[in-house]
Steps between C-alpha positions, in 0.01 A plus 500: 500500500530458874230458759707627791275801551351583842173321585311829528484528120150601392264283295569718195872450559463122499291518182775705335767258619300212352467690172879534484515121500423495128870576450602179677654221288194266515267779389732607218529142376123467499467828309730376226284189468200717418686622192476143379134478595422811295669339199311175554167686505588691185591182313180333621285777350386640836451878518712714729190592702427133564865428587508786751167393650625144544812630674298696755221247561671160474846623607676163541713461187459121451121533521502773237711289266257212543213739423673624183557140392135417563387803297721415202386136514134604492427343838157567649471762773415253781794277404738797484378628839546152650856474366593844634341426837676165521839658429438757773445233765878492542469844659282366781788388726665841448182682602449271801857563615503875434163619631563411869834684477324804359204514738526759773282562809256718303543358149169449323427178314393699193848656486665159508267369230585795276875464553486125436437581134859621472662194657732332252857373516663843482274671756509200733881481503528878540260509795625193685860626486409843645199461728712438808629856463152653462265566797207261482242777484680653199551186294187536291607855409852384414384203292221696332742774400730249338243269340260764366787705357659196337169400339424852379849549353490170314148566371616830348821339378315226313288760319806704402721210395215340305469809282877550463568145388368570152793738457767260628706256288381141503814390687434751780136391526606135526756582770234680705264204469781271620513694828185324622645146525824646637301668779316179585822300517691751713203556733443129558870435549535793740196398705609134531592428863668162464713298259205303363319814387802628309576159350140469381542794262802350328370142506171610345675683218736207439206259484300710255651365171448138606149580626412662167621190314308266730177697531453793260242742632552392862873565518474771766301275732726200444821703534367670813409174672812316388740785569330571832539142619866493402559833674317388814703181547820673386445775756441244774822322403702824505351609834576158647864518392533850646362383835738204510792714387 
């Protein structure tokens, strides 16, 4: 997909161009991850209607996985809502960075508030890479076409895959569920802008066995802090050697 079209493209044309973005690599990777989410919901005893509703309303995949975990654990509604809301705070910097880029001379605040619902890693990366080629007064149309289409497609996909999984072999179902952590890893690695960010992924995974042995039940927290510290200082050391070299 190219954005080298003349600037006189109509609003409907920019919406259509945004819709075509669902065939971009980041959107396709995200779509495969929702195969895994559908399998997770099925194994957790959640109905396909509930899984599809969660996809449309919550949208951010990590928040939905937290919600599924809270449901299966029997967590109270306020506690589950707090956990989901807390996980979504990570989207705040993305929204703060994206909304000024999207606002045009006549853009209404209500439009920006509505579109902020769709801001997640995939949509943020897609928009920030392409906004400089989109007229400012057409950016909400372009982003809305992409984000709303991506959400709608994945909502329908979750409902379909959920019902088809009962007819798939167990090995195929397990492979689809495995797509979710693969998506998270590739997305985080791809969005990392420096050496420390990329090192943190590998250091955290390497620290996980030792963290589990030291502190069962808190291994993710311990591995994240420990691996993050090692990655931070390791990245600084590598950057320093590059500057001197």
